[in-house]
N, C-alpha and C positions, 0 to 999 in steps of 0.2 A: 504493500500500500504505499502512496505517496506521502511525503512528510510536509509537502506544501500545499495549501489551499487551491492554488490556482491550478496546479497539477491534478489535483483530485477533481476539480471541475471539468479540466480538459479530457480526462478520462471518460467522464460521463457523457460528455458531448461526442467525443470520438464513438462511443458505444451507440448512441442514438443515431449517429450518422452512418455507421455501418450497416445497422438493421434497415434504415431507410434505403441506403443505396442497394443492399441485398434484394429487397422487395422489387425494386424497379428492375434491377438487372435479371433476376429470376422471371420476373414477369415476361420480359422481352425474349429471354431464352426459352420459355415454354411455347410462346406463340409461333416462334420461328421453327421449334421442334415439331409442332403439331402441323404447320403448313408443309413442312418436307414430308411428314408421315401421310398426310392427306395426299400428296402428290404421288408417293410411292404406292399408294393403296388405289390410285386412279380416280379419286373423288374429286372432280373439277369445282364443284360448288364450295366444298369445304376447304378446298386448297384456296380459293379466291378469299373467302371468308378470313381464314387464319392469317393468310398473308396481309390483308388489310389490318388485322389486329395486331399483328408483328410489327408492322410499318409504325404503326400508331404508337406502340409501347417503346419502340426504338427511338422514335422522335422524342418521346416524352423524356425518357433516359438522358438523351443528348441535351435537352432543355434544361434540364436539372443539373447539369455537369457531371453526371454519373459515367456516362460513356463518352469518348471524345467524337466530335461532330464527323470528324473524317471516317471513324471506325464504323460509326452508324451508317454513313453513306455507303461505304463498302458493302457492309452487312445487306442494306437495303437492296443495292444495285445487284447483288448476287442472287438474292432471293427472288427478285423481279426477273432477272435473267432466266432463272429456272423455271418460274411460273410461266413465262412467255414460250419457252420451248415445251413446255408440259402441254399449254393450251394447242399449241401448233402440232404435237404429236396426237392430240385428241381429236383435232379438226380433220385429221387425214384418215 
């Protein structure tokens, strides 16, 4: 345990932030995973829905500074590219 009051407060703040960051990061990961899974299963409607939710969750994480904006842009780009290829394959 810290001997200094300000350090004790810093520990409390860090724990609160860690939990908040974990929530938003985990939420984004979950939707990305669900979108990929829907594509693997061949479910176009679910893939579109989960991709939309994943993009929303990733944007929110970037907005709050939890994930870097370029990291989010890369993830969104890869997800949309995969969705477009999946839609193209379904159309054929």
